[in-house]
C-alpha positions in Angstrom: -20.9 -5.7 19.2 -23.2 -7.2 17.4 -22.5 -9.2 13.8 -24.2 -6.4 11.7 -22.2 -3.6 13.3 -19.1 -5.7 13.4 -19.5 -6.3 9.5 -19.8 -2.8 8.7 -16.7 -1.9 10.7 -15.0 -4.0 8.5 -16.6 -2.6 5.5 -15.3 0.7 6.5 -11.9 -0.7 7.6 -11.3 -2.6 4.2 -12.3 0.1 1.8 -10.4 0.1 -1.8 -9.7 4.0 -1.8 -7.3 4.5 1.1 -5.6 1.5 0.5 -4.9 1.8 -3.0 -3.8 5.8 -2.1 -1.2 3.7 0.1 0.1 1.4 -1.7 0.6 4.2 -4.6 2.6 5.8 -2.1 4.7 2.7 -1.5 5.5 2.6 -5.0 6.3 6.3 -5.5 8.4 6.1 -2.6 10.1 2.9 -3.8 10.9 4.8 -7.2 12.2 7.9 -5.4 14.4 5.8 -3.4 15.7 4.1 -6.7 16.4 7.2 -8.2 18.5 9.4 -5.6 22.2 9.3 -5.9 23.2 10.0 -2.1 22.2 7.5 0.4 23.2 3.9 -0.5 20.7 2.4 2.0 18.0 4.0 0.5 19.0 2.6 -2.8 19.2 -1.0 -1.1 15.6 -0.9 0.1 14.1 0.8 -2.8 13.2 -2.5 -4.7 11.6 -4.1 -1.9 9.6 -1.1 -1.0 8.3 -1.1 -4.6 7.8 -4.6 -4.5 5.7 -4.4 -1.6 3.6 -1.4 -3.1 2.9 -3.3 -6.2 1.9 -6.9 -3.9 -0.3 -4.5 -1.8 -2.0 -2.7 -5.0 -3.0 -6.2 -6.5 -4.2 -7.2 -3.3 -6.2 -3.9 -2.5 -7.7 -4.2 -5.9 -9.8 -6.8 -5.1 -11.4 -5.0 -2.2 -15.0 -3.6 -2.3 -15.6 0.1 -3.1 
Protein backbone atom coordinates (compact mmCIF):
# COMPACT_ATOMS: atom_id res chain seq x y z
CA UNK A 1 0.00 0.00 0.00
CA UNK A 2 1.44 3.34 -0.96
CA UNK A 3 1.72 6.23 1.46
CA UNK A 4 -0.91 8.25 -0.39
CA UNK A 5 -3.50 5.47 -0.33
CA UNK A 6 -2.80 4.79 3.34
CA UNK A 7 -3.41 8.47 4.19
CA UNK A 8 -6.62 8.29 2.19
CA UNK A 9 -7.72 5.18 4.11
CA UNK A 10 -6.94 6.80 7.46
CA UNK A 11 -8.76 9.94 6.37
CA UNK A 12 -11.85 7.93 5.47
CA UNK A 13 -11.81 5.99 8.73
CA UNK A 14 -11.37 9.03 10.97
CA UNK A 15 -14.08 11.28 9.52
CA UNK A 16 -16.00 13.29 12.08
CA UNK A 17 -19.58 12.49 11.03
CA UNK A 18 -19.90 8.77 11.80
CA UNK A 19 -17.85 9.03 15.00
CA UNK A 20 -19.96 11.95 16.30
CA UNK A 21 -23.07 9.88 15.63
CA UNK A 22 -21.62 6.97 17.60
CA UNK A 23 -20.61 9.24 20.49
CA UNK A 24 -24.08 10.80 20.57
CA UNK A 25 -25.60 7.30 20.62
CA UNK A 26 -23.40 6.40 23.61
CA UNK A 27 -24.55 9.53 25.45
CA UNK A 28 -28.19 8.79 24.64
CA UNK A 29 -27.87 5.17 25.73
CA UNK A 30 -26.28 6.25 29.00
CA UNK A 31 -29.09 8.69 29.73
CA UNK A 32 -31.73 6.07 28.93
CA UNK A 33 -29.92 3.60 31.19
CA UNK A 34 -29.94 6.21 33.95
CA UNK A 35 -33.68 6.89 33.66
CA UNK A 36 -35.00 3.33 33.51
CA UNK A 37 -36.38 1.98 36.80
CA UNK A 38 -36.07 -1.79 36.28
CA UNK A 39 -32.49 -3.05 36.04
CA UNK A 40 -29.94 -2.05 38.66
CA UNK A 41 -27.07 -3.26 36.45
CA UNK A 42 -28.06 -0.80 33.70
CA UNK A 43 -28.32 2.00 36.24
CA UNK A 44 -24.91 1.09 37.62
CA UNK A 45 -23.22 1.30 34.21
CA UNK A 46 -25.12 4.39 33.04
CA UNK A 47 -22.64 6.96 34.34
CA UNK A 48 -19.67 5.19 32.78
CA UNK A 49 -21.52 4.86 29.47
CA UNK A 50 -22.45 8.55 29.45
CA UNK A 51 -18.93 9.58 30.43
CA UNK A 52 -17.46 7.42 27.66
CA UNK A 53 -19.75 9.09 25.14
CA UNK A 54 -18.82 12.58 26.32
CA UNK A 55 -15.07 11.89 26.22
CA UNK A 56 -15.46 10.27 22.82
CA UNK A 57 -17.38 13.30 21.54
CA UNK A 58 -14.70 15.71 22.79
CA UNK A 59 -11.96 13.71 21.06
CA UNK A 60 -13.95 13.19 17.85
CA UNK A 61 -14.76 16.89 17.57
CA UNK A 62 -11.09 17.42 16.72
CA UNK A 63 -11.28 15.07 13.70
CA UNK A 64 -11.35 16.57 10.20
CA UNK A 65 -14.62 16.89 8.29
